[in-house]
matplotlib code that plots the C-alpha trace (Angstrom):
import matplotlib.pyplot as plt

x = [81.1, 83.9, 85.5, 88.9, 88.3, 90.0, 88.8, 86.7, 83.7, 82.5, 80.4, 77.3, 78.8, 81.8, 79.6, 77.4, 80.5, 81.7, 79.0, 78.2, 74.4, 72.9, 72.8, 69.2, 69.3, 71.3, 69.2, 66.0, 67.6, 68.1, 64.5, 63.3, 65.4, 67.8, 70.6, 71.2, 74.4, 75.4, 75.2, 77.7, 77.2, 76.1, 73.9, 75.9, 75.6, 78.8, 78.8, 80.9, 82.5, 79.4, 77.0, 79.2, 79.1, 75.2, 75.0, 77.0, 74.7, 71.5, 72.7, 74.0, 70.1, 68.4, 70.7, 71.9, 69.4, 66.3, 65.1, 62.7, 63.2, 60.6, 62.4, 65.7, 64.2, 63.1, 66.6, 68.2, 65.8, 66.3, 70.2, 70.1, 67.7, 70.2, 73.0, 71.2, 70.5, 73.9, 75.3, 72.7, 73.6, 77.5, 76.7, 74.7, 77.6, 80.2, 78.4, 77.4, 81.2, 81.8, 79.4, 80.6, 84.1, 83.1, 81.1, 84.0, 86.3, 83.9, 83.7, 87.4, 87.6, 84.8, 86.6, 90.0, 88.4, 86.5, 89.5, 91.5, 89.0, 89.2, 93.1, 92.9, 90.3, 92.2, 95.4, 93.4, 92.3, 96.0, 97.4, 95.2, 96.0, 99.6, 100.5, 104.3, 103.6, 103.6, 101.7, 103.5, 103.8, 102.1, 99.0, 98.6, 97.7, 95.2, 95.8, 92.4, 93.4, 94.7, 92.1, 90.3, 86.9, 85.2, 81.6, 79.6, 77.4]
y = [188.5, 185.7, 184.8, 182.5, 179.2, 175.9, 172.6, 170.3, 170.6, 173.4, 173.5, 175.8, 178.3, 178.5, 179.0, 181.5, 183.4, 183.3, 185.2, 187.4, 185.7, 184.1, 180.3, 180.4, 182.0, 178.9, 176.8, 178.4, 177.9, 174.1, 173.9, 175.6, 173.1, 175.6, 173.6, 170.2, 169.8, 166.2, 165.1, 163.6, 160.3, 162.7, 164.6, 167.5, 169.8, 169.4, 172.0, 171.1, 173.6, 172.9, 173.7, 176.8, 178.0, 177.5, 179.3, 182.2, 182.4, 182.5, 185.1, 187.0, 186.9, 187.5, 190.1, 192.0, 191.9, 191.4, 188.2, 186.4, 182.7, 181.5, 183.6, 182.2, 178.6, 179.5, 181.2, 178.0, 175.6, 177.7, 177.6, 173.8, 173.6, 176.0, 173.9, 170.7, 172.6, 173.6, 170.3, 168.9, 171.6, 170.9, 167.0, 167.9, 170.6, 167.9, 165.4, 167.9, 168.5, 164.8, 164.5, 167.5, 166.1, 162.8, 164.4, 166.5, 163.5, 161.6, 164.6, 164.9, 161.2, 161.4, 164.1, 162.6, 159.7, 161.6, 163.8, 160.5, 159.1, 162.3, 162.1, 158.5, 159.6, 162.6, 160.2, 157.7, 160.4, 161.6, 158.2, 157.1, 160.4, 160.2, 156.7, 157.7, 159.9, 159.1, 161.2, 163.5, 162.2, 165.3, 164.6, 161.1, 162.7, 165.1, 167.5, 168.8, 169.7, 172.7, 173.8, 177.4, 177.8, 181.2, 181.7, 184.0, 186.2]
z = [229.4, 228.7, 231.7, 232.1, 234.0, 234.4, 232.9, 235.3, 236.9, 239.2, 242.4, 242.6, 244.7, 242.2, 239.5, 241.2, 242.4, 238.7, 237.7, 240.4, 240.8, 243.9, 244.0, 244.0, 240.8, 239.2, 240.8, 239.4, 235.7, 236.4, 237.8, 234.5, 232.7, 231.0, 232.4, 233.7, 235.6, 236.6, 240.1, 242.3, 244.6, 247.6, 245.0, 244.7, 241.5, 239.4, 236.4, 233.5, 231.0, 228.9, 231.6, 232.6, 229.0, 228.8, 232.0, 230.6, 227.6, 229.8, 232.2, 229.3, 227.8, 230.9, 232.6, 229.8, 227.1, 229.5, 227.9, 230.3, 230.9, 228.3, 225.5, 226.8, 226.4, 222.9, 222.1, 223.3, 221.3, 217.9, 218.5, 219.1, 215.8, 213.9, 214.7, 213.7, 210.1, 209.9, 210.2, 207.7, 205.1, 205.7, 204.9, 201.9, 200.8, 200.9, 199.4, 196.5, 196.2, 195.9, 193.3, 191.3, 191.5, 190.3, 187.4, 186.4, 186.6, 184.3, 181.8, 181.6, 180.5, 178.3, 176.6, 176.5, 174.8, 172.5, 171.6, 171.1, 168.8, 166.8, 166.7, 165.3, 162.6, 161.6, 161.6, 159.4, 157.1, 156.8, 156.3, 153.8, 151.6, 152.6, 153.3, 154.5, 157.3, 160.7, 163.3, 165.7, 169.1, 170.5, 168.5, 170.5, 173.8, 174.9, 178.1, 178.9, 182.6, 181.4, 178.9, 179.3, 178.3, 177.8, 178.3, 176.7, 178.7]

ax = plt.figure().add_subplot(projection="3d")
ax.plot(x, y, z, "-o")
ax.set_aspect("equal")
plt.show()
């Protein structure tokens, strides 16, 4: 039940008409603490976009799915908790990605250093047995970014 609406604040009569419910129904949902519209200086209810979205969800749960108000309250609490947990998981995932990237970079640097040490040792061994040979230029650098590793099952 998605309704096209303009941005801004809505009166209780506009919201009730929008969802084809009585204003008393909207007041009941407020009384039960399911929605909390802002109030103007004259104490008039002012429903924001978020209030209208929440009201749409409440009406869907109660009218289409037959959930009672206590059930609606639990559904809304669980959704809020789920959003909180999702945020925490996203932060944990991002931190893990950062740590993994750091470890990969450190491992690559260690491999480069080890490979360069091996090349130097090989060159030293080659030069001691053949004193007039120079190392080939491509033997002095190691490109580990393009290595392919095969894993056995």
